[in-house]
C-alpha positions in Angstrom: 148.5 37.5 80.0 151.8 38.2 78.3 152.8 41.8 78.7 150.1 42.7 81.2 152.5 43.7 84.0 153.9 46.4 81.7 150.5 47.6 80.4 150.2 50.4 83.0 152.3 53.0 81.2 151.0 52.4 77.7 147.4 52.6 78.9 148.1 55.7 81.1 149.7 57.5 78.2 147.3 56.3 75.4 145.6 59.8 75.2 146.5 63.2 76.4 143.8 63.5 79.1 144.8 60.3 80.9 148.1 61.2 82.5 147.3 64.9 82.9 143.8 64.4 84.4 145.4 61.7 86.7 147.8 64.3 88.0 145.1 66.9 88.3 143.0 64.4 90.3 145.9 63.9 92.8 146.5 67.6 93.0 142.8 68.4 93.8 143.4 66.6 97.0 147.0 67.3 97.8 146.8 71.1 97.4 143.9 71.4 99.8 145.4 69.0 102.3 148.4 71.3 102.4 146.2 74.3 103.0 143.9 72.5 105.5 146.9 71.7 107.7 147.9 75.5 107.5 144.4 76.6 108.5 144.3 74.0 111.4 147.6 75.3 112.7 146.0 78.7 113.2 143.4 77.1 115.5 143.9 75.6 119.0 143.5 72.0 117.7 147.0 70.8 118.3 148.4 71.0 114.7 151.9 72.5 114.9 152.6 75.6 112.9 154.9 75.2 109.9 157.7 77.5 108.8 157.7 78.3 105.1 160.4 79.2 102.7 158.2 82.1 101.3 154.9 83.5 102.7 152.2 80.8 103.0 149.7 82.7 100.9 152.2 82.6 98.0 152.3 78.9 98.2 148.6 78.7 98.4 148.3 80.9 95.3 151.0 78.9 93.5 149.1 75.6 94.2 145.5 76.9 93.5 146.3 78.9 90.4 149.1 77.0 88.8 149.2 73.6 90.5 145.8 72.0 89.8 143.9 73.3 86.8 146.6 73.4 84.2 146.7 69.6 84.3 143.1 69.5 83.3 143.4 72.3 80.9 146.3 70.9 79.0 144.8 67.4 79.1 141.6 68.7 77.6 143.1 71.0 75.0 145.7 68.6 73.8 142.8 66.2 73.1 140.4 68.6 71.5 142.5 70.9 69.4 143.1 68.3 66.7 139.4 67.3 66.8 138.2 71.0 66.5 140.5 71.6 63.6 140.0 68.2 61.8 143.7 67.3 62.3 145.7 64.2 63.4 146.0 63.7 67.1 148.9 65.2 69.1 151.8 62.7 69.1 152.3 60.8 72.3 155.6 62.6 73.0 153.9 66.0 72.8 151.8 65.3 75.8 153.9 62.8 77.8 156.6 65.5 78.0 154.1 67.9 79.6 153.2 65.3 82.2 156.8 64.3 82.9 157.8 67.9 83.6 154.7 69.3 85.3 153.9 66.4 87.6 157.4 66.3 89.3 157.3 70.1 89.4 154.0 70.1 91.3 155.2 67.3 93.6 158.4 69.3 94.3 156.3 72.4 95.2 155.4 70.8 98.6 159.0 70.2 99.3 160.2 73.6 98.3 157.3 75.3 100.3 159.0 74.0 103.5 162.7 73.6 102.5 164.1 76.5 100.5 163.1 79.1 98.1 165.6 77.6 95.6 163.8 74.3 95.7 160.4 76.0 95.2 162.0 77.9 92.3 163.1 74.6 90.7 159.6 73.2 91.1 158.1 76.2 89.3 160.7 76.0 86.7 159.9 72.4 85.9 156.2 73.4 85.7 157.0 76.3 83.4 159.0 74.0 81.1 156.2 71.5 80.9 153.8 74.5 80.3 155.9 75.8 77.5 156.1 72.3 76.0 152.3 71.9 76.1 151.8 75.3 74.6 154.3 74.6 71.8 152.4 71.4 70.9 149.1 73.3 70.8 150.6 76.1 68.7 152.0 73.4 66.3 148.4 72.0 65.9 147.0 75.5 65.4 149.6 76.3 62.7 148.5 73.4 60.6 145.0 75.0 60.3 144.4 77.7 57.7 141.9 79.3 60.1 142.0 78.0 63.7 139.2 80.2 64.7 138.6 82.6 67.6 138.4 80.0 70.3 141.8 78.5 69.5 143.4 82.0 69.1 142.0 83.2 72.4 143.0 80.1 74.2 146.5 80.4 72.9 146.8 83.9 74.2 145.5 82.9 77.6 147.9 80.0 77.8 150.8 82.3 76.9 149.6 84.8 79.6 149.5 82.0 82.1 153.0 81.0 81.3 154.2 84.6 81.8 152.3 84.7 85.2 154.0 81.4 86.2 157.4 82.9 85.3 156.5 86.1 87.3 155.8 83.8 90.3 159.2 82.1 89.8 160.8 85.6 89.8 158.9 86.5 93.0 160.0 83.3 94.7 163.7 83.8 93.8 163.9 87.5 94.2 161.4 88.0 96.9 159.4 90.6 94.9 155.9 91.3 96.1 155.1 93.2 92.9 155.9 90.1 90.8 153.8 88.0 93.2 150.9 90.4 92.6 151.3 90.2 88.9 151.5 86.4 89.0 148.5 86.0 91.2 146.3 88.3 89.2 147.6 87.0 85.8 147.0 83.4 86.9 143.3 84.1 87.7 142.3 86.9 85.2 144.5 86.3 82.2 144.7 82.5 82.4 142.0 80.6 84.3 139.0 82.8 83.8 139.5 83.3 80.0 140.3 79.7 79.3 137.4 78.3 81.1 135.1 81.0 79.6 136.3 80.1 76.1 136.0 76.4 76.6 132.5 76.9 78.0 131.5 79.1 75.1 132.8 76.4 72.7 131.5 73.3 74.5 128.4 74.0 76.5 126.2 74.8 73.4 127.7 71.7 71.7 127.0 69.3 74.6 123.5 70.9 75.0 122.6 70.5 71.3 123.8 66.9 71.4 121.8 66.0 74.5 118.6 68.1 74.2 116.0 67.7 71.3 115.4 70.9 69.4 118.1 72.8 71.2 119.6 75.8 69.4 123.4 76.3 70.0 124.1 79.9 70.7 127.7 81.3 70.5 127.5 85.1 70.2 130.4 86.5 68.2 130.8 89.4 70.6 131.3 87.1 73.7 135.0 86.4 73.4 136.2 90.0 72.7 134.0 91.5 75.4 135.3 88.9 77.9 138.9 89.6 76.8 138.4 93.3 77.5 136.8 92.7 80.9 139.4 90.3 82.3 142.3 92.5 81.0 140.6 95.5 82.6 140.1 93.7 85.9 143.8 92.6 85.9 145.1 96.1 85.2 142.9 97.6 87.9 144.1 95.1 90.5 147.8 95.6 89.6 147.4 99.3 89.6 145.8 99.3 92.9 142.5 100.6 91.7 140.0 98.0 92.9 137.2 100.6 93.3 137.1 101.0 89.5 136.9 97.4 88.7 133.2 97.6 88.3 133.7 99.2 84.9 134.9 95.8 83.7 133.2 93.4 86.3 129.7 94.6 85.5 129.8 93.9 81.8 131.4 90.6 82.5 128.6 89.7 85.0 126.0 90.8 82.4 127.7 88.7 79.7 127.9 85.6 81.9 124.2 85.9 83.0 123.2 86.5 79.4 124.9 83.2 78.4 123.2 81.4 81.3 119.8 82.6 80.0 120.5 82.0 76.3 122.0 78.5 76.9 118.7 77.6 78.7 119.9 76.8 82.2 116.5 75.3 83.1 116.4 72.8 80.3 119.8 71.5 81.1 118.4 69.7 84.0 116.8 67.2 81.6 120.3 65.6 81.5 122.2 65.4 84.7 125.8 65.5 83.3 124.9 68.5 81.2 123.3 70.3 84.2 126.6 70.1 85.9 128.2 72.3 83.3 125.5 74.8 83.4 125.5 75.0 87.2 129.2 75.7 87.2 128.9 78.4 84.6 126.2 80.1 86.6 128.7 80.8 89.3 130.6 83.1 86.9 127.7 85.4 86.7 127.2 85.2 90.5 130.9 85.9 91.2 131.2 88.8 88.8 128.0 90.3 90.3 129.7 90.1 93.8 132.9 91.6 92.3 130.8 94.5 90.9 129.1 95.1 94.2 132.4 95.0 96.0 133.9 97.5 93.6 131.1 100.0 93.9 131.2 99.6 97.7 134.9 100.4 97.7 134.2 103.5 95.6 132.3 104.9 98.6 134.8 103.6 101.2 133.1 100.4 102.2 134.3 96.8 101.9 132.1 94.2 103.5 132.6 91.3 101.1 136.3 90.5 101.5 137.3 87.4 99.5 133.6 86.4 98.9 133.7 87.1 95.1 137.1 85.3 94.8 135.8 82.1 96.3 132.6 82.2 94.4 134.7 82.4 91.3 137.4 80.0 92.3 135.3 77.3 93.9 132.0 77.6 92.2 133.0 78.5 88.6 136.6 77.3 88.1 136.7 74.1 90.3 133.0 73.3 89.4 133.7 73.6 85.8 136.9 71.5 86.0 135.0 68.7 87.7 132.0 68.9 85.4 134.1 68.9 82.2 136.6 66.4 83.4 133.8 64.0 84.4 132.2 64.2 81.1 135.5 63.8 79.1 136.5 61.0 81.3 133.3 59.0 80.9 133.1 59.7 77.1 136.7 58.8 76.4 136.6 55.6 78.6 133.7 54.0 76.7 131.3 54.6 79.6 127.7 56.0 79.4 127.5 59.8 79.4 125.5 59.9 82.5 126.2 61.5 86.0 125.8 58.9 88.6 124.9 59.7 92.2 128.6 59.9 93.2 129.4 62.5 90.6 126.4 64.5 91.4 127.2 64.4 95.1 130.7 65.7 94.3 129.4 68.7 92.4 126.7 69.5 95.0 129.2 69.0 97.8 131.6 71.5 96.0 128.7 74.0 95.8 128.2 73.7 99.6 131.9 74.2 100.0 131.6 77.4 98.1 128.8 78.6 100.2 130.6 77.7 103.5 133.7 79.5 102.3 131.6 82.6 101.5 129.9 82.4 104.9 133.4 82.3 106.5 134.0 85.9 105.3 131.1 87.1 107.4 131.9 84.9 110.4 135.6 85.3 110.9 135.6 84.1 114.5 134.4 80.6 113.4 136.5 77.8 111.9 134.4 77.9 108.7 137.6 78.3 106.6 138.8 74.9 107.8 135.4 73.4 107.5 135.3 74.5 103.8 138.8 73.0 103.3 137.7 69.7 104.7 134.6 69.8 102.7 136.7 70.3 99.5 138.9 67.3 100.6 135.9 65.2 101.1 134.2 66.0 97.7 137.5 66.0 95.7 138.6 62.9 97.5 135.5 61.0 96.4 136.0 62.3 92.8 139.6 61.3 92.7 138.9 57.8 94.0 136.0 57.5 91.5 137.7 58.8 88.3 141.4 58.7 88.7 141.7 54.8 88.4 139.9 55.0 85.0 142.9 56.7 83.5 145.0 53.5 84.0 142.3 51.2 82.6 141.6 50.4 79.0 138.4 51.8 77.4 135.4 49.5 78.0 134.4 49.7 74.4 137.8 48.4 73.2 138.5 51.6 71.1 142.0 53.2 71.2 142.6 56.3 73.3 
């Protein structure tokens, strides 16, 4: 028993995914609890309205774009970069530093949202410092390889774009600049989250499928990453330039690309293995979301907009959050010495998240109903279950006794 009381920190920091996924699990709940209270305050349910240091949507965007998924992304990439490139693992300090900067920054966001823009700026500054540290560690790994490959190079660009977006948000908060906020919002989604998750999917879904399904042929078209890059950059520029009616020029090819991959990756066969099917289901939402974006853009071209934020929430909840949960579940199980199988709880979380996406989409067409709040509460239920199920694993040793 000697030393057991002090084992928590060494176990929590034994591998990059442990502290960062743990922080991400907390943020999955905390960010939506913040927004659910804001939504409830808009309804006659007795929740007092809050006063914010900056507009509430700015805080919501900061939390949803920069306050949740970067923890999962850095935790994953700091783990897999050395594996992909056949190199030694990232030193402990290289990922603990990311956690010690970003996690307090994320916590301080909630204080700053209510207290003062300067406090919010400090929170974003801490997160940006952690982000820069994580990116530096990943670049150091990539530099050790003679040919890091297109996946690593594209991911590095997207991570750098995300950092610039976070810095733009910091500038918007401190200077009160709506243009900087627009750049930060669109960069966080289109230059960071969408490309990162697409690239990880392109790299890992065929690999996981080939490992789990007999006779499966891994397909990774060489054109996928360049086409995706052009499409997300074009969408970003169209939004920032105030030309949403012309987004279809980029959204339609990305929709076609995503649906092509869903077909080539054999969506139907993925259901032979539950944990694998979760990844394929999440990726399907990208094709759905981009089809909705295309339809919205074409409608805007003729002066009609009946979809509102429908495409955004199909993308954000179905694809981004769904893939984060599916990928984090698989990584957590595999790196904790547990069987690679989705139990009923994990399946319930993913299916619940899909229901949340549908409810939030329905809310766009039924604005007089409290469906926005219902969707937020559904998210809290699903993500709360996931956090309770998975977050404790990060502070426990592997069941198989292996390091990491």
